[in-house]
N, C-alpha and C positions, 0 to 999 in steps of 0.2 A: 504494500500500500504506500500512499504518498508519505505517511509519517515514517514508515520503515525506510523508504528511500532517503528521506531527509536525514535519517539518523546514521547513514553510512559514514564511516570514518570516525564516529564518536565512540566513546566508551560507556556503554550502558551496563550497569551492574557494579559489583564490588571492584575496588581499585586493584585488588590482587589479580583480577582477570585481565588487566591491561597493564602489565609491567612495562616500565620504560626501557628504552634501548640501553644496552651496556650494563647488564645486571652484575657482571663479574666485579667484585670489589677490588679496588686498587689500594695499595699501601705504599707510602713513600719510603725510599731507601734513604738512610741518614749517613752522611759522610762527615768525619771529624778530623781536623788537623789543628796543631797549635797556631796561634795567631802570628807569632814571630819566633824565629830561631836565629842564633848567632854562631858564627864560626870565624876562625882566623885564617889569614892567607897561608896556603900550603897545607892546611889540615883538611879534615873531612867532617861532614855533618850529615846527620840522619834527618830526612824529611818524613815525619811520621804521618800515616794516614790510616785511620781505622773506620769501620763502617758497621751499620746495623741493618739487617734485612729480615723481613718477616718470612721470607722464603728460605728453603734449603739452599745451600750454596751449589749452584748448578754448574755443569760443565761449560756453560756458555757465559760464565761471569767474565767481565772485562774491566780492567783498571787502566785509566789513562792519566798521564801527567802532562800538563802544559806549563810553559814558562813565558813570562812577560818581563823583559828587562826593564829596569828602572828608567823612566823617561820615554819608554817606547809604547806605542799604541798597538803594536802587533804581538800576538801570542802564537808561539810555535809548539807543536807537539814534540816531546822529547822522550816519551816512554809509553809503551802499550803492552798490557798483559792480556792474552786471549788464548783460548783453547789449551790452557795449562802451560803456556810458554811465555816468557818475558821477551819483549822486543825493544831494544834501544834504537830510537830513530837515528838514522845516519845523517843527521844535520846538526849544525851548530857546534859548540865547543864541549858539549856534554857527552858525546858519543863514546869517548874513551875514558871518561871519568865517572861514569855512573854504574851503580851496582844495585841489583834487585835484592831487597831485604825483607820482602813481604811474604805472607802466607795466607792466601784467600780462605783456606779452611778455618783459619783462626781470625778471619775478618781483619786482615792486616794487609795494607797495600803500600807499605813504606819503601822508600828508595834511599840510597846513600850517594852523596856527591863528594868525590875525592878531589884533592889538590885545588882547594878553593882559590878563586881569584876575584879581584874587584869587579870584574864584568859579570859575576854571578849574582850581584845585588839585583833583587827583583822579586816578583810574585810567582809562586808555584801553585798550580791548581790541580787538585786530585778529584777525579770523577770516577764513580763506580756504577756499573750496571750489572744486575743479577736477575736476568729474565726468569719469570715474567715481572719481577720487581725492578722496573726501570725508571720509575718516576721519583724524582728527588733533585736536590741541589748539590752542586759540587762544593768543595771547601778549599779555601785559600790560605797559604802560609807565606809570609814575607821573610826573605833571607837577607840578613845584614852581615857583610864580611868585614871583619875588624883587622886593623893593622897588627901584624905579628909582633908580639913582645911588648906592645904599648897598651893594648886594651882599648884603644881609641877607635870608635866606629868611623868608617869611611863614608860619612853621610853624603848623599847626593847634593848637588849644587843648590837645588831649590830649598833644601832644608837649611843649608848654610846661609842662604839669603834671608830666610825667615828668622833664623836665630840671630843673625846680625841686626835685623830690623828691631827685634825685641830688645836686644842689649842696647842699641842706639837710642831707642825710645826711653829706656830706663835711665840712661845717663843724662838725657835731655831733661827728664823730670827732676833729677837730682840737682842739676845746674839751675833750673828754674826756681826750685825751693830755696837754694842758697842765695840766688840773686834777690829774691823777695825778702828773705830774713836778714841778710847781712846789713843793709842800710839801717834797719830798725835797731839792730844790736849795736851799731856804731853810735847811734844817737843816744841810746840809753847808757852807754859806757861813761860819758862825762858826768851825768847826773849821779851815777852810783859812786864815782870817785870824788865828786866835788866836796862834800862835807868832810871827808877824811883828810883832804888836802888842806883845808882851812884850819882844821883843828890842829 
């Protein structure tokens, strides 16, 4: 009938009879790295990456590391783990200085960078996929390479500029306070010493 025809495409009856598309529940995979790590020139550092997944660790699990040098907008892939094998990308300066230190069965995707250099300053990103658990955010860790034997960080130029501006502003404030207070102190000095001198 007309009413039946008009009802085509609609859901008449309990909601359970008309389930929405994509019933399969999805859970996000969680990836964790420290926010910052420090190392000295010529030494090595471990970039830790752990993860949590609601699924069993599958044979299709993949772990990828990317690197973005300080001051650069480009990110390059430097490491990939897939099908039970680690693959160090044959690009950049890390190809002969990187070591796989993770164990996916223990939910560990860590790597080691050997013979650190100033050019290693930057952000490293760890991304993990454990099908069917593939939804989630990657995690980032920033590496700071310190001068060997001094413990002083080789901060990028932009940080030096910011630090210099802060110090310069503080010095200017001190000079301004001195300039305002000194004339008043000079004026008060004779008044304080006047009676003592006449006595």
